[in-house]
N, C-alpha and C positions, 0 to 999 in steps of 0.2 A: 363682071367682077370675078377675079381670080381667088379662090380659096388657097391659102398657104398650106402646103403639105408638112405634116409633122416629121421631123427628123427621127432617125433612129434613136438619137440621145434623148429626144423628148419623149418617145415611147418607152424607153427604159427608165427614164426618171418617173414617169407616170406609173408605170408598173411597180417600181420599188415603192413609191410613196403609197400606192393602194394596198400593197402587202404589209407595209408598216403600220398603216392606219388600221388595217383589219386585224393584224396580230396584236396591236396594242389594246384594241377593245376586247379582244377575245381572251388573251393572256390576263388582263385586268379582271374580267368577270369570271373565269374558270380556272385560272392558274395554268402554268405551262403544261403540266402533266394532263390536265382535262381537256385539252385542245389538240385535235388531229390535223394534220396537213390538208385533209379534204376539206374540212370546216373553214380553214383559213383561205384556201384558194376560192372557195365557193363565196365567201364573204367578199373578198378582193375583186371578184369577177375576173380572175385569170385562170391560166391553166396550171396544173401541177408542175408541168415543165417549166413555166415561167418562175414558179418558186424556186425550183432547184438551179435554174440558171442564174437568178439574181443573187440567191443566198447559199446555195448548196444543200442546206437542210433547215429544219425547224429550229435547231439551236443557233444557228448563224442569224435566222431572222429575228430571234429573240434577243440576241446581242445587239442587232441594229435598233430594235425597239427600246432596249435599255439605254443605249446611247442617246436616242432621240429624247426620251423622258429625262435623263440626267441633263441634256443640253437645255432644255426648258426650265428645269429647277435652278441650274446654275445662273441662268439670266435673271430669275426671279430673286435669288439670292443676291446677286450683284446690285440689282435695283433696291433691294432692302438696306444696302451699305451706302447711305449718303456720305458724300465727300465732307471733309471738315466736322466729322463727328469723332468723339473721343472713342478710343479703341475698345474699351469694355462695352460701350453702348453699341458700337457697330457689330461686336460679335454677339450680343444679345439680341439685337434686331435680326440678325441672319439667323440665329437659332429659332427665334419665333417664326420667321418665314420658312424654316425648314420644317418645323413641327406642323405648320399649316399645311405645307405641301404634302406631308406625310399622312395627314388626316384624309387625303383623298385615297380612297381604296385602291385606285390603279397604281398609285405611287408605292403604297404599302406593299401590294402584292408583287408588282414587277421589280422594284428596287430593292426592298429590304427582305422579302420572303424568297422569291424565286431567283433573284439576281445570283446570290452566292451559291445556292444549291445547284442550279442549272449550269452555270458557267465556270464554277469553281472560284475560291476566294481570289486567286491570283489574277485571273482574267476579269473578274467583277471589279477588283480594284484598279486594274488597269483602265477600264473604261470610266471609272470614277476619277482616276488621276487626271484625265483630259478634261474633266468638268469640275466637279464640286471640290474633290481633294486638291486639285491644282489652284482653285480659287482660294482656298484656306491657306495653302502653303504661300501663295502670293502675298496674301494679307499679312501674314506672319513675318515673312521675310522683309516686306516694307515697313513694318513696325520696329523690327530690329535694326534695320539700316537707319531708320530716324531716331534710334536711340530711345524709343517709348518702351520697348520690351526687353526682357532678359534676353541676353544672347545665348540661344540655345539652338540645337539642330532643327532647322524649320521641317524638315520632311518627316521625321518621326513624330515631331510635336503635332503636325497636321494630322498624322494617322491617328493619333491618340485623341485629339479633339474630335476628329470624324467619328471615331469609335463612340465617344460619348454621346455625339449627336444621334448616331444610329440607335444606340440603346435607348437613349431618351424617346426617340420616335416610337420604338417598339413598346416602351413602357406606358406611354400615353395612349398608344393605339389599342392596348389591351386592358386598360384601366376602366373600372366601373364608373368613375367620375373623372374624365379627361380633363376638365377645367382644374379640379383639385391637384391632379397629377402634374399638370403643366405648371402650376404655381409652385408646388413642392420641388419640381426639377429646376425652375428658375432660382429658387432659393439655394440650391445645392451647386448649381453650376456657375453662378455669378462669381462667388469667391474663388472658384478654380481659375476663371479668366482674370480676375483681379489680381491673383498671385504672379501672373506673367508680366504685370506692368512693373517697370523700375520704380 
């Protein structure tokens, strides 16, 4: 029996995946500033040269980790938006899914705390644009095209709604009573969403 040899592409993909997995775990537990490259490469069982070859530096690895986490959350939010559901309910379901995701310490640390400070607001938002922000903008544009929503510029509106969602996640995450905070936020955010409906 002949064992198939791994291609260079396979080895590269495995190295990248190992570094992203190790970086995600360490950044979530210790924050970006609390993790050195030596700790990352040791956890990934690769060389320091492999890290620099794949990502250039720790910041680029962090950007890849953020994109990976954002992609997962985007999938979770899309799954929380059932077809043939009224717009306000779709948005409220996606808000609940977002708050659930942000209750996970890794999401709060990587996406909300370290993301903007490590990468800067513009690059952080660029990564979000490809995932969650783009999802929100698409839902809004579809609602406007269907005549359900007021005709407003969808891109800035998506930014405003994402800012509301991000602040809501930070508010709940720092609350002494997260359940009460979520309930209060739902009471505040629902009328904002309802105001967009024609």
